[in-house]
C-alpha positions in Angstrom: -3.4 -213.5 30.5 -6.3 -214.9 28.6 -8.7 -213.4 31.2 -7.2 -209.9 30.8 -7.6 -210.0 27.1 -11.3 -210.7 27.4 -11.6 -207.7 29.8 -10.0 -205.4 27.4 -12.2 -206.5 24.5 -15.3 -205.9 26.6 -14.3 -202.4 27.5 -13.6 -201.5 23.8 -17.0 -202.9 22.8 -18.8 -200.7 25.4 -16.8 -197.6 24.3 -17.7 -198.1 20.6 -21.4 -198.5 21.4 -21.3 -195.4 23.5 -19.6 -193.4 20.8 -22.1 -194.5 18.2 -25.0 -193.6 20.5 -23.5 -190.1 21.0 -23.1 -189.5 17.3 -26.7 -190.5 16.7 -27.9 -188.1 19.3 -25.9 -185.3 17.8 -27.2 -186.0 14.3 -30.8 -186.0 15.6 -30.4 -182.6 17.2 -28.9 -181.0 14.1 -31.7 -182.4 11.9 -34.3 -181.0 14.2 -32.7 -177.5 14.0 -32.5 -177.5 10.2 -36.0 -179.0 9.6 -38.3 -177.9 12.3 -41.6 -179.8 12.6 -45.0 -178.2 12.0 -45.5 -177.7 15.7 -42.6 -175.4 15.9 -43.4 -173.6 12.6 -46.7 -172.1 13.8 -45.2 -169.5 16.2 -42.9 -168.2 13.4 -45.8 -167.7 11.0 -47.8 -165.8 13.7 -44.8 -163.6 14.4 -44.6 -162.7 10.7 -48.3 -161.7 10.5 -48.1 -159.5 13.6 -45.2 -157.4 12.2 -46.4 -153.8 11.4 -46.2 -152.5 7.8 -44.5 -149.1 6.6 -46.8 -146.5 4.8 -45.3 -144.5 1.8 -44.6 -140.8 2.2 -46.6 -138.2 0.2 -45.1 -135.9 -2.5 -46.4 -132.6 -4.0 -45.4 -130.1 -6.7 -46.6 -126.7 -5.7 -46.1 -123.0 -5.4 -45.0 -121.5 -2.1 -47.8 -119.1 -1.0 -46.2 -118.3 2.3 -43.3 -119.5 4.4 -42.1 -119.2 8.0 -39.4 -120.8 10.1 -41.6 -123.8 10.8 -44.2 -123.9 8.1 -44.5 -123.8 4.3 -47.9 -123.2 2.7 -48.2 -124.6 -0.8 -50.8 -124.6 -3.5 -50.8 -127.8 -5.5 -50.2 -126.9 -9.2 -52.2 -130.0 -10.3 -55.2 -129.9 -7.9 -55.2 -126.3 -6.8 -55.5 -127.5 -3.2 -53.7 -125.8 -0.4 -51.5 -127.7 2.1 -49.3 -126.7 5.0 -46.3 -128.8 5.8 -44.1 -128.5 8.9 -40.3 -127.8 8.7 -38.4 -129.9 11.2 -34.8 -130.3 12.1 -34.4 -133.3 9.8 -36.0 -131.6 6.7 -33.6 -131.5 3.8 -33.9 -128.3 1.8 -32.1 -128.2 -1.6 -31.9 -126.1 -4.8 -32.8 -127.5 -8.2 -29.4 -129.2 -8.4 -30.0 -131.0 -5.1 -27.5 -128.9 -3.2 -28.5 -128.1 0.3 -29.5 -124.5 1.0 -31.0 -122.6 3.9 -34.8 -122.2 4.2 -34.4 -118.4 3.7 -33.7 -119.1 0.0 -37.2 -120.5 -0.4 -39.5 -117.5 -0.8 -43.1 -116.8 -1.8 -43.7 -117.7 -5.4 -41.0 -120.4 -5.5 -42.0 -123.6 -7.4 -41.0 -126.7 -5.3 -41.2 -130.4 -5.0 -41.7 -131.7 -1.5 -42.2 -135.0 0.3 -43.8 -135.2 3.8 -45.3 -137.7 6.2 -49.0 -138.2 5.6 -50.1 -138.0 9.2 -47.9 -135.4 10.9 -47.3 -133.6 7.6 -43.7 -133.1 8.5 -41.5 -132.2 5.5 -38.8 -134.8 4.7 -37.5 -132.9 1.6 -38.2 -129.5 0.0 -36.5 -128.9 -3.3 -36.7 -126.1 -5.8 -38.3 -127.8 -8.7 -35.5 -129.0 -11.0 -37.6 -128.3 -14.2 -38.7 -124.8 -13.1 -37.5 -121.7 -15.0 -37.5 -117.9 -14.3 -37.0 -114.6 -16.1 -36.4 -111.1 -14.8 -37.0 -107.6 -16.3 -40.0 -108.8 -18.3 -42.1 -105.9 -19.6 -45.7 -106.4 -18.6 -46.9 -105.5 -22.1 -45.3 -108.8 -23.3 -48.4 -110.4 -21.8 -51.1 -110.4 -24.5 -54.3 -112.5 -24.6 -53.2 -114.6 -21.5 -49.9 -115.4 -23.3 -46.4 -114.3 -22.3 -43.9 -114.2 -25.1 -40.2 -114.4 -24.2 -38.1 -114.9 -27.3 -39.2 -118.2 -28.7 -40.9 -119.3 -25.5 -44.7 -118.8 -25.3 -46.1 -119.5 -21.9 -49.7 -119.3 -20.6 -50.6 -117.0 -17.7 -54.1 -118.5 -17.3 -53.2 -120.4 -14.1 -51.0 -118.0 -12.2 -51.0 -119.0 -8.5 -49.5 -115.9 -6.9 -48.9 -112.2 -7.9 -46.6 -110.1 -5.7 -46.3 -106.4 -5.7 -42.9 -104.6 -5.5 -43.4 -104.5 -1.7 -43.9 -108.3 -1.6 -47.6 -107.8 -0.9 -50.0 -110.3 -2.6 -52.2 -108.8 -5.4 -55.5 -110.0 -6.6 -55.1 -110.7 -10.3 -53.4 -109.7 -13.6 -55.6 -106.6 -13.9 -53.5 -104.8 -11.2 -50.4 -105.0 -13.4 -49.8 -101.8 -15.3 -48.6 -101.8 -18.9 -45.0 -100.8 -18.2 -44.3 -102.7 -14.9 -41.1 -104.7 -14.8 -41.8 -108.3 -13.9 -40.0 -111.3 -12.4 -41.7 -114.5 -13.4 -41.3 -118.2 -12.6 -42.9 -121.1 -14.4 -42.9 -124.8 -15.1 -43.1 -126.3 -18.6 -45.3 -123.9 -20.6 -47.2 -122.3 -17.7 -46.4 -119.3 -15.6 -47.2 -119.8 -11.9 -45.6 -116.9 -10.1 -45.3 -113.2 -11.0 -43.6 -110.5 -9.0 -43.5 -106.8 -9.9 -39.9 -105.8 -9.6 -40.4 -102.1 -10.6 -43.7 -100.3 -11.0 -44.7 -98.2 -13.9 -44.3 -94.5 -14.2 -47.0 -92.3 -15.6 -47.6 -89.1 -17.7 -50.6 -87.0 -17.1 -51.6 -84.3 -19.6 -53.1 -81.2 -18.0 -54.4 -77.8 -19.1 -55.0 -78.8 -22.7 -56.6 -76.0 -24.7 -58.2 -78.5 -27.1 -59.1 -82.2 -27.2 -57.7 -83.1 -30.5 -54.0 -84.0 -30.9 -51.4 -86.6 -30.0 -48.5 -87.3 -27.7 -45.3 -88.8 -29.1 -42.9 -90.6 -26.7 -39.3 -91.3 -27.7 -40.2 -91.0 -31.4 -41.6 -94.5 -31.4 -44.8 -94.4 -29.6 -47.9 -92.3 -30.2 -50.9 -91.6 -27.9 -53.6 -90.5 -30.2 -56.4 -90.0 -27.7 -55.2 -87.1 -25.5 -58.8 -86.1 -24.5 -59.6 -89.0 -22.1 -57.3 -87.6 -19.3 -56.2 -91.1 -18.4 -52.7 -91.7 -16.9 -50.3 -92.8 -19.6 -48.0 -95.7 -18.5 -44.3 -95.4 -19.2 -41.1 -97.0 -18.0 -39.0 -95.1 -15.5 -36.1 -93.4 -17.1 -35.2 -90.4 -19.4 -37.6 -89.7 -22.3 -38.2 -87.4 -25.2 -41.8 -86.1 -25.2 -43.6 -84.1 -28.0 -47.2 -82.8 -27.5 -49.1 -81.8 -30.6 -52.4 -80.0 -30.2 -54.3 -79.1 -33.3 -54.0 -75.4 -34.2 -51.3 -74.9 -31.6 -47.5 -74.8 -31.7 -46.0 -78.1 -30.4 -44.4 -78.6 -27.0 -41.1 -80.4 -27.3 -39.3 -81.7 -24.2 -36.0 -83.4 -24.4 -34.4 -85.5 -21.6 -37.4 -85.7 -19.2 -36.4 -87.8 -16.2 -39.3 -89.8 -14.7 -38.8 -91.8 -11.5 -40.4 -95.2 -10.7 -44.0 -94.7 -9.7 -43.9 -91.0 -10.5 -46.8 -89.2 -12.2 -45.2 -86.6 -14.4 -47.6 -83.8 -15.3 -47.1 -82.4 -18.8 -48.9 -79.0 -18.8 -50.0 -77.1 -21.9 -50.3 -73.9 -19.9 -49.0 -71.0 -22.1 -49.0 -73.0 -25.3 -49.1 -70.7 -28.2 -51.9 -70.9 -30.8 -50.7 -71.5 -34.3 -50.9 -68.4 -36.5 -51.4 -67.9 -40.2 -50.3 -65.0 -42.4 -53.0 -62.8 -43.8 -51.9 -60.5 -46.6 -54.2 -57.6 -47.4 -53.8 -55.8 -50.7 -55.9 -52.6 -50.6 -57.1 -51.2 -53.9 -57.6 -47.5 -53.3 -55.3 -45.9 -55.8 -52.4 -46.2 -53.3 -54.0 -43.7 -51.0 -53.3 -43.8 -47.2 -55.7 -45.9 -45.2 -56.3 -47.3 -41.7 -56.8 -51.1 -41.4 -58.4 -52.9 -38.4 -59.0 -56.6 -37.8 -61.6 -57.1 -35.0 -60.9 -53.4 -34.0 -57.2 -54.0 -33.7 -55.2 -51.5 -35.7 -52.5 -52.5 -38.2 -50.1 -50.1 -39.9 -50.0 -50.1 -43.7 -48.0 -53.0 -44.9 -47.7 -54.6 -41.4 -47.7 -58.4 -41.4 -50.9 -59.8 -40.0 -50.7 -63.1 -38.1 -54.0 -64.6 -36.9 -55.1 -67.9 -35.4 -57.7 -70.0 -37.1 -61.1 -68.4 -36.8 -63.6 -65.8 -38.2 -62.6 -62.1 -38.3 -63.9 -58.7 -39.4 -61.7 -56.5 -41.6 -62.4 -52.7 -41.6 -60.6 -50.2 -43.8 -60.9 -46.4 -43.6 -59.4 -44.2 -46.3 -60.1 -40.5 -47.1 -62.1 -40.1 -50.2 -63.5 -43.6 -50.1 -66.4 -45.3 -48.5 -65.7 -47.2 -45.3 -65.0 -50.9 -46.2 -66.0 -53.9 -44.0 -65.6 -57.6 -44.7 -65.9 -60.8 -42.7 -63.3 -63.5 -43.5 -62.3 -66.8 -42.2 -58.7 -67.9 -41.5 -57.9 -71.6 -41.9 -54.5 -71.2 -43.6 -52.2 -68.5 -45.1 -54.4 -66.3 -47.3 -54.6 -63.0 -49.3 -57.4 -60.5 -49.3 -58.0 -57.9 -52.1 -60.4 -55.3 -50.8 -61.5 -52.7 -53.4 -62.5 -49.4 -51.9 -65.4 -47.4 -53.5 -64.7 -43.7 -54.0 -67.1 -41.2 -52.4 -69.2 -39.5 -55.0 -68.6 -35.7 -55.1 -71.7 -33.6 -54.3 -73.4 -31.7 -57.1 -72.7 -28.0 -57.1 -75.7 -25.7 -57.9 -74.5 -22.6 -59.9 -75.4 -19.2 -58.5 -78.1 -17.4 -60.5 -77.0 -14.0 -61.8 -79.2 -11.4 -63.4 -76.9 -11.1 -66.3 -77.7 -13.2 -69.2 -74.6 -14.8 -70.4 -74.7 -16.5 -73.7 -74.2 -20.2 -73.1 -70.8 -21.1 -74.4 -70.4 -24.0 -76.7 -68.9 -26.9 -75.0 -67.1 -29.5 -76.9 -67.6 -32.7 -75.0 -64.4 -34.7 -74.2 -64.3 -38.0 -76.0 -65.4 -40.9 -73.7 -63.7 -44.2 -73.9 -66.0 -46.6 -75.5 -67.2 -49.8 -73.9 -64.9 -52.7 -74.5 -61.6 -50.7 -74.5 -60.0 -53.1 -71.9 -60.1 -56.9 -71.3 -60.7 -57.6 -67.6 -60.1 -61.1 -66.3 -62.2 -62.3 -63.3 -61.6 -65.4 -61.2 -62.5 -66.8 -57.8 -61.3 -69.3 -55.2 -63.0 -71.7 -55.7 -63.9 -71.3 -59.3 -67.5 -71.5 -60.7 -69.0 -68.4 -59.1 -71.7 -66.5 -60.9 -70.5 -62.9 -61.6 -72.7 -59.8 -62.1 -71.4 -56.5 -63.5 -73.6 -53.5 -62.6 -76.4 -56.0 -61.9 -76.1 -57.8 -65.3 -75.2 -61.5 -65.3 -71.8 -61.9 -67.1 -71.2 -65.7 -66.6 -69.2 -67.9 -64.2 -65.6 -67.6 -63.2 -63.0 -67.7 -64.6 -64.3 -65.3 -67.2 -63.1 -62.2 -69.2 -65.1 -59.1 -70.0 -64.5 -56.0 -72.3 -65.0 -52.9 -70.1 -64.3 -49.3 -70.7 -63.1 -46.7 -68.2 -65.4 -46.2 -65.2 -66.6 -47.6 -61.9 -68.3 -51.0 -61.9 -70.1 -52.9 -59.2 -69.0 -56.5 -59.1 -71.1 -59.2 -57.4 -70.2 -62.9 -56.9 -72.5 -65.8 -55.9 -71.6 -69.5 -55.3 -73.7 -72.0 -53.5 -72.3 -72.7 -50.0 -70.3 -69.4 -49.9 -71.2 -65.9 -48.8 -72.3 -63.5 -51.4 -69.5 -61.1 -52.3 -69.9 -57.5 -53.5 -67.2 -55.0 -54.4 -66.4 -52.1 -56.7 -63.7 -51.8 -59.3 -62.3 -48.7 -61.0 -60.9 -48.8 -64.5 -58.8 -45.8 -65.3 -56.7 -45.1 -68.3 -53.7 -44.0 -66.1 -53.6 -47.3 -64.3 -55.6 -50.3 -65.6 -55.7 -53.5 -63.5 -56.7 -56.3 -65.8 -56.7 -59.3 -63.4 -59.0 -59.7 -60.3 -59.0 -62.8 -58.0 -61.5 -63.0 -55.2 -61.5 -65.6 -52.3 -65.0 -66.6 -51.3 -65.8 -67.3 -47.7 -67.7 -70.5 -46.8 -71.0 -70.0 -45.1 
């Protein structure tokens, strides 16, 4: 019994020692796993150094110069450099609010932000620039001195990247834009980068003008003062009120003239009527019949004479009076006072008879003495020297005392043609006021 007890104690001792050894072995392995020695650390460090690095993608803010199913060509708005990036299946295309859209909504002139791989230049994202703005139906005449004014916004047009015609063709520069083109513009901040002509100007051309001085009024709010240069006059398409005024001609007034986009409307002055002035002729020939001609054109007595501006010759024929001729100039409504000179009766030689007849006593009729009538003379303009029967009387306006008879009146004024006429003073009908219009030389 005592021997068995020793055997059991020996077995237990061996078991305890084995268990302790196993625990030490386990703890040693765990410690090595948690805290590797320097020999095992080296491969981990080499592995970390050999791992490849990732390069950052490129970004650009630019204007779309052209676009296809696979490529977008941009001009960098900061560097003015051109770049082409490829559109691939994974390219994300969005509007300015980051909502996905098809590539077809990205057109020439669009301002975008894009990211792409530096080597392959494959587009990762293409977004309509979130800060871009646009305006349509802009009148091209809102562009002045490289500035575009839209309400309170003033934007520069000094760095426009692309200009498109109404057929989407690229144009060279701002000079090809006519004054009344309708524009669609896009910009960023205070700079316009893209301009498209939505609707081209219409034009007016003046033809067959009889003179070069005048003006064209459009819609009662625009005047073209230089009608002689024969240039095309830009105008918006639509319905317009036109009025053409040529000096010394009646105006041409056209209401509701419809002009289409791009049309050249010819406003012709063919048949325009020259402006006429009234010339009143008061013939002083004792109210006898007469024939009156202006430049050999016959006018009845009392007929209204209408003449355009210019120089003319007046001729009057009346029985018992000398033929009358006078050159006059029409520049406004006017009156003429031609005085006809009676034809002197020929002297009659009495027949000689052999009979001697005592000469009868003849009592002479009393003659009106000089100074019986006060005659007033005046001229337009005043200040002309006046001569009566060759004797200097003074300057107009002036009055003179004259008796009955026929007097030759002569008028002289520097810068005007010398005027000569005859007046008759008769007791039966005395005219006391004479007004003469002098003709400039």
